[in-house]
C-alpha positions in Angstrom: 8.3 -30.9 21.0 8.5 -28.7 17.9 9.0 -25.0 18.6 6.2 -22.6 17.6 7.1 -20.6 14.5 7.0 -16.8 15.1 4.3 -14.9 13.2 5.7 -12.7 10.3 5.0 -9.1 11.0 4.6 -8.2 7.2 6.0 -4.7 7.8 6.5 -4.0 4.1 3.4 -6.0 2.9 0.6 -4.4 4.9 -1.1 -1.0 5.1 -3.4 0.2 7.9 -6.4 2.1 6.6 -8.2 4.5 9.0 -11.3 6.6 8.1 -11.7 9.7 10.4 -13.2 13.1 10.9 -11.1 13.9 14.0 -7.5 14.0 15.4 -6.0 10.5 15.7 -5.0 10.6 19.4 -6.3 7.0 19.7 -3.1 5.9 17.8 -1.1 6.5 21.0 -2.6 3.4 22.5 -1.9 1.4 19.4 1.7 2.8 19.1 3.5 -0.5 20.2 1.5 -2.5 17.5 1.2 0.1 14.6 4.3 2.3 14.7 6.3 0.1 12.3 3.5 0.0 9.7 2.5 2.5 7.0 -0.9 4.2 7.6 -3.4 5.5 5.0 -5.7 7.9 6.6 -8.9 8.8 4.7 -10.3 12.1 6.1 -14.0 12.4 5.8 -16.1 15.5 5.9 -14.7 19.1 5.6 -11.4 18.9 3.7 -10.2 22.3 5.1 -10.1 20.9 8.6 -6.6 19.8 9.7 -6.3 16.3 11.2 -3.5 15.9 13.7 -1.7 12.6 13.7 0.7 11.7 16.6 4.4 12.1 16.0 6.4 9.0 14.9 3.8 7.4 12.6 4.6 6.9 8.8 1.4 7.9 7.1 -0.3 9.5 4.0 -3.5 11.4 4.5 -6.2 11.9 1.8 -9.1 14.3 2.0 -12.0 14.8 -0.3 -10.0 17.3 -2.5 -7.4 14.6 -3.0 -10.0 12.0 -3.9 -11.6 14.3 -6.4 -8.2 15.2 -7.9 -6.9 11.7 -8.2 -10.0 10.0 -9.4 -11.6 12.9 -11.4 -15.2 12.1 -12.4 -14.8 8.5 -11.1 -14.6 10.0 -7.5 -18.4 9.9 -7.6 -18.2 6.2 -6.5 -16.5 7.1 -3.2 -19.0 8.0 -0.4 -18.9 11.3 1.4 -19.7 11.9 5.1 -19.7 8.1 5.8 -17.0 5.7 6.9 -17.4 4.0 3.6 -14.8 6.5 2.3 -12.2 4.1 3.8 -12.3 2.0 0.7 -10.4 4.8 -1.2 -7.5 3.7 1.0 -7.8 0.1 -0.2 -7.6 1.4 -3.8 -4.5 3.6 -3.4 -2.6 1.0 -1.3 0.1 -0.9 -3.1 0.5 -3.6 -0.4 -0.7 -7.2 -0.3 -2.6 -6.9 2.9 -4.9 -4.3 4.5 -6.0 -3.8 8.1 -8.8 -1.3 8.7 -9.8 0.0 12.1 -12.1 2.8 13.3 -10.8 5.6 15.4 -13.0 4.8 18.4 -11.4 1.3 18.8 -8.8 0.7 21.4 -6.5 -2.1 22.5 -8.5 -4.9 24.3 -7.3 -7.3 26.9 -7.7 -11.0 27.0 -9.1 -12.8 30.1 -5.6 -13.0 31.6 -5.3 -9.2 31.4 -2.7 -9.2 28.5 -3.1 -6.6 25.8 -4.2 -8.1 22.5 -2.1 -7.5 19.4 -5.1 -7.5 17.0 -3.0 -7.0 14.0 -0.8 -10.0 14.8 -3.9 -12.2 15.1 -5.2 -10.9 11.8 -1.9 -11.7 10.1 -2.0 -15.2 11.6 -5.5 -15.7 10.3 -4.6 -14.5 6.8 -1.5 -16.5 6.5 -3.1 -19.9 7.4 -5.7 -21.6 5.2 -9.5 -21.6 5.6 -11.8 -24.5 5.6 -14.9 -23.3 3.7 -15.9 -26.6 2.1 -16.2 -28.8 5.2 -16.8 -27.5 8.8 -14.2 -28.5 11.4 -15.9 -28.8 14.8 -12.7 -27.8 16.6 -12.9 -24.4 14.9 -9.7 -23.5 13.1 -7.7 -26.6 12.6 -4.5 -24.6 11.8 -4.4 -23.0 15.2 -1.7 -24.2 17.7 -3.0 -27.0 19.7 -5.9 -27.9 17.3 -6.2 -30.2 14.3 -8.7 -31.8 12.0 -11.2 -34.0 13.8 -12.0 -37.6 13.0 -14.1 -37.9 9.9 -12.7 -34.8 8.2 -11.8 -35.6 4.5 -8.1 -35.9 4.0 -8.6 -34.5 0.5 -9.8 -31.1 1.9 -7.1 -30.7 4.7 -4.9 -28.4 2.7 -7.7 -25.9 2.9 -8.3 -22.8 0.8 -6.4 -19.4 0.7 -7.8 -17.0 3.3 -9.1 -13.7 1.8 -10.7 -12.2 4.8 -10.1 -12.0 8.6 -13.1 -10.6 10.4 -12.3 -9.5 14.0 -14.8 -8.9 16.9 -15.3 -6.3 19.6 -15.6 -6.1 23.4 -17.6 -3.5 25.2 -19.9 -1.8 22.6 -21.4 -4.5 20.3 -22.0 -3.9 16.6 -25.8 -3.5 16.8 -28.3 -1.9 14.5 -30.4 1.0 15.8 -33.5 -0.9 16.8 -31.4 -3.3 18.9 -29.5 -0.3 20.4 -32.8 1.3 21.4 -34.1 -1.7 23.2 -30.7 -2.7 24.7 -29.0 0.7 25.4 -26.9 -0.6 28.3 -25.9 -3.9 26.9 -22.2 -4.6 26.7 -20.2 -7.5 25.2 -18.0 -8.9 27.9 -17.8 -12.4 26.5 -14.3 -13.3 25.1 -14.5 -16.5 22.9 -11.0 -17.8 22.2 -11.8 -19.2 18.8 -11.5 -18.6 15.0 -13.7 -20.3 12.5 -14.2 -20.3 8.8 -17.6 -19.2 7.5 -18.9 -22.1 5.4 -19.3 -21.8 1.6 -22.8 -20.7 0.8 -23.3 -18.8 4.1 -23.5 -15.0 4.2 -22.5 -13.0 7.3 -22.8 -9.4 8.6 -19.3 -8.0 8.0 -18.2 -5.1 10.3 -15.5 -2.8 9.0 -14.1 -1.6 12.3 -11.7 -4.5 12.9 -11.1 -6.1 9.6 -8.2 -7.4 7.5 -8.0 -8.9 4.1 -5.7 -10.1 1.3 -5.9 -7.2 -1.1 -4.3 -9.2 -3.9 -6.9 -11.9 -3.6 -10.1 -9.9 -2.9 -9.3 -6.1 -3.0 -11.5 -5.1 -6.0 -14.6 -6.5 -4.3 -14.0 -4.6 -1.0 -16.2 -1.7 -2.2 -18.1 -0.1 0.7 -20.9 1.0 -1.6 -22.5 4.4 -2.2 -23.6 5.6 1.3 -23.9 8.7 3.4 -24.3 12.3 2.0 -26.8 12.4 -0.8 -27.7 8.8 -0.5 -30.9 7.3 0.9 -28.9 4.9 3.2 -26.0 4.7 5.6 -24.3 2.2 7.9 -24.8 -0.6 5.4 -21.4 0.0 3.7 -19.5 -2.8 5.3 -22.6 -5.1 5.1 -22.7 -4.5 1.3 -19.0 -5.2 0.9 -19.3 -8.3 3.0 -22.2 -9.8 1.0 -20.4 -9.1 -2.3 -17.0 -10.4 -1.0 -18.5 -13.7 0.4 -20.3 -14.5 -2.9 -17.1 -13.9 -4.8 -14.9 -15.8 -2.3 -17.3 -18.7 -2.6 -17.1 -18.6 -6.4 -13.4 -18.3 -6.6 -12.6 -20.8 -3.8 -11.3 -18.5 -1.1 -12.0 -18.5 2.6 -13.3 -16.0 5.2 -12.5 -16.3 8.9 -14.2 -14.7 11.9 -13.6 -14.6 15.6 -10.3 -13.5 17.1 -8.9 -10.8 17.4 -11.0 -8.7 19.7 -10.6 -4.9 19.9 -12.2 -2.6 22.6 -15.0 -0.6 20.9 -15.3 2.5 23.1 -18.1 4.6 21.8 -21.8 3.8 21.1 -23.2 5.9 18.2 -26.5 7.7 18.6 -29.3 5.1 18.0 -31.7 7.8 16.7 -29.1 9.1 14.2 -28.4 5.5 13.2 -32.1 4.7 12.7 -32.4 7.6 10.3 -29.4 6.3 8.3 -30.5 2.6 8.5 -34.2 3.1 8.0 -34.3 2.1 4.3 -31.6 -0.6 4.8 -33.7 -2.4 7.4 -36.4 -3.0 4.7 -34.0 -3.4 1.8 -31.9 -6.0 3.4 -34.9 -8.4 3.4 -34.7 -8.3 -0.4 -30.9 -8.0 -0.7 -29.9 -11.0 1.4 -32.1 -13.5 -0.5 -30.6 -12.0 -3.7 -27.1 -12.6 -2.6 -28.1 -16.1 -1.3 -29.3 -17.0 -4.8 -26.7 -15.2 -6.9 -24.9 -17.5 -9.4 -21.7 -16.3 -11.1 -20.9 -17.9 -14.4 -17.7 -19.9 -14.8 -16.3 -17.3 -17.2 -16.0 -15.0 -14.2 -12.4 -15.9 -13.4 -11.1 -12.7 -11.7 -12.5 -10.6 -8.9 -13.1 -7.7 -11.3 -15.1 -10.0 -13.7 -17.1 -11.3 -10.8 -17.8 -7.8 -9.5 -19.0 -6.5 -12.9 -21.3 -9.4 -13.3 -22.6 -8.8 -9.8 -23.3 -5.2 -10.6 -25.4 -6.3 -13.6 -27.5 -8.6 -11.5 -27.8 -6.0 -8.7 -29.4 -3.6 -11.3 -31.5 -6.3 -12.8 -32.9 -7.8 -9.6 -32.6 -5.2 -6.9 -33.3 -2.2 -9.2 -36.9 -3.3 -8.9 -36.8 -2.8 -5.2 -35.6 0.8 -5.4 -33.9 3.0 -8.0 -31.1 3.5 -5.6 -29.8 0.0 -6.6 -29.5 1.1 -10.2 -27.2 3.9 -9.0 -25.3 1.5 -6.8 -24.8 -0.9 -9.7 -23.4 1.9 -11.8 -21.1 3.0 -8.9 -19.9 -0.6 -8.6 -18.7 -0.4 -12.3 -17.1 3.0 -11.7 -15.3 1.6 -8.7 -13.8 -1.2 -10.7 -12.8 1.2 -13.5 -11.1 3.5 -10.9 -9.4 0.5 -9.2 -8.0 -0.7 -12.5 -6.8 2.8 -13.4 -4.8 3.1 -10.2 -3.7 -0.6 -10.2 -2.7 -1.5 -13.7 -1.7 -5.1 -14.0 1.9 -5.8 -13.1 2.7 -2.3 -11.7 2.1 -2.7 -7.9 4.7 -0.1 -7.1 3.3 2.7 -9.2 3.0 6.0 -7.4 -0.4 7.7 -7.1 -0.5 10.8 -9.3 -1.0 14.1 -7.4 -0.6 12.3 -4.1 -1.6 13.1 -0.6 0.0 14.6 2.5 2.7 12.2 3.6 4.8 12.0 6.7 
């Protein structure tokens, strides 16, 4: 019997991005899994507040003053007082892969009681192909103990590069405010031992609290929108990124996986506060989702940046009629790409960020 290959840890190829407004005591639980990786912490809210990070972690910490100094006028595209600020970390990273996690997420246990190394499973997902063009009924055919089922075309068995690994959560589900209000005590106790590829042409609601992606493949599309302070919407930042990313992955031939790994989501946010943030989005999503379902990107869009700029034009043209906010968001999408390209010039992946952050 062939031995199972160990999963690479990608220590020098992966950054962990964490948005926060508080001390990062939660990292103690993750220490066995995270300590060897570099952390990029994006501090939201009051930049004069000191965020404490447990000893022993290698990290850089950016606050709003750093964002303004590094991006200058283009900093307007980075949300304030919203976890969408995390995407600044994606922009300043120089690594191939990103894992992002919220500070109220803890290590989960599988049904046998073993602690789940979420990052290891995300790496496993990202390093194996996806199957967006033909659904395999045994879920991920590249998983140990699985394969392609009878009738699966041999011509498609090489799969497509995996751009995104979307993990799930035990305990507090990722519900919107109306669902939270009618199911205040509901908890997710169901552990499904499966990973599957989301088919081409199918959108999904992407949650940013347990998410990994190949930054080289899809990074410029991982913009979490213009949300939070001064904006008429919040809590749709990861949704927006997910819709844009999926359309672009479909166009460029990349795959998106969802399922394992699970984390333990410990804290339910206030449904009344959430409803105020989501209120416009609940209406607007009924227009936005059909828009993304019908978007066609021209064949000239051969890079993520070109796709994203084209998407921004169509957002303004089609969704601008729904609300003027989408014109502002479309402009911010362009600013985001400009800022990304400023900090990530082609062929200089190791370039240092000017006027950098606190590092440890």
